[in-house]
N, C-alpha and C positions, 0 to 999 in steps of 0.2 A: 713254690710260693702259692698260697691259696688264691682262688679266683678273685675274691673280693679285694685282695691286695693288688692284683693286676689291674682291676677296674679303677681302684683309687689312684694308682700310679699313672695310669693312662689318662684319667680325668685331670689330674694335676698338670700333666704335661700339655694336654690339649688346651686347657684354660690358660696356661701361661703363654702358649704360642698364639692364641687368639685374642688375649686381652692384656698380657703383660703382668697379670696378677699372680703372685705367689700365695698359695692358699693352704689352709689346714682343713682337711676334710674331717668333720666330726661325725660321730655316730648319731642316729642310725642312718643306714643307707637303705632306701626302699627300691626294690625291683618290681616293676609293674608290667606284666606282659598282657597284652590285650589283643583279642582277635576282632578285627573290624571288617565288616563286609566291604569288598571292593566294588567300585562302580564299573569295573571292567569284567564283564562276564560272570559276575557272582562269585568270583574267587575270594578266598579269605586271605588277609594279610596279617602278619604278626608285627606288632610294635612293642619294643621293650624300652621303657622309660626308666632311667636311672636318676633318682632325685637325691641330692646330697644337701645336708646342712653344712655350710662352710664358714670359716673365719678367715679374715685377711687383715693385715696391718695397714693397708693402703686403700685410698679411694680413687687413686689415679688409674684411669683405664686408657690403654693404647690399643684400640680395636684393630684387628687385622682387616684385610680387604673383604673378608667373608661377611662382615657385619657392618651395619650402618647406625645402630643405636643401642643403648643399654639403659638400665635404670636401677636405682637402689630403692628397695621397698621394705616397709614394715610388714610384720606377719599379717596384720589386719588388711593392709593394702593388697598383699598377695592373694588372700582369700576372696577378695572382691574383683580380681582380674577376670576378664572374659576368657577363661580357659575351658577346654573340653572336659567332660566328666572323667575321661580316661587319665587326665593329668590331675584334675582337681581332687579326686578321691584319695589317691595316695599322698598327695601334697598336704591335704588337710589333716590326714593321719600323722604325717611327719611333724607338722607344726603344733599339734595338740600335745606332743610329748614334752 
């Protein structure tokens, strides 16, 4: 099974466990790996962000204990959220397609 299929299947499972949503992951999937200076001794850390455009048939959310809030946003609202550049750059590319 290709790596992208493992990531999509794992994401679908994790989202269901944490929200109760059954979703359909649409393409494209953006992988963004970023090297960010750490505040601990100048070490570098690697962050990998997986951003998916998804569809779901329900708006009912049942959050797991790991989460306290959620929101539904339009594309314009997403682009105006106070997100770090490491998230905003690939997210804006995803939404422009």
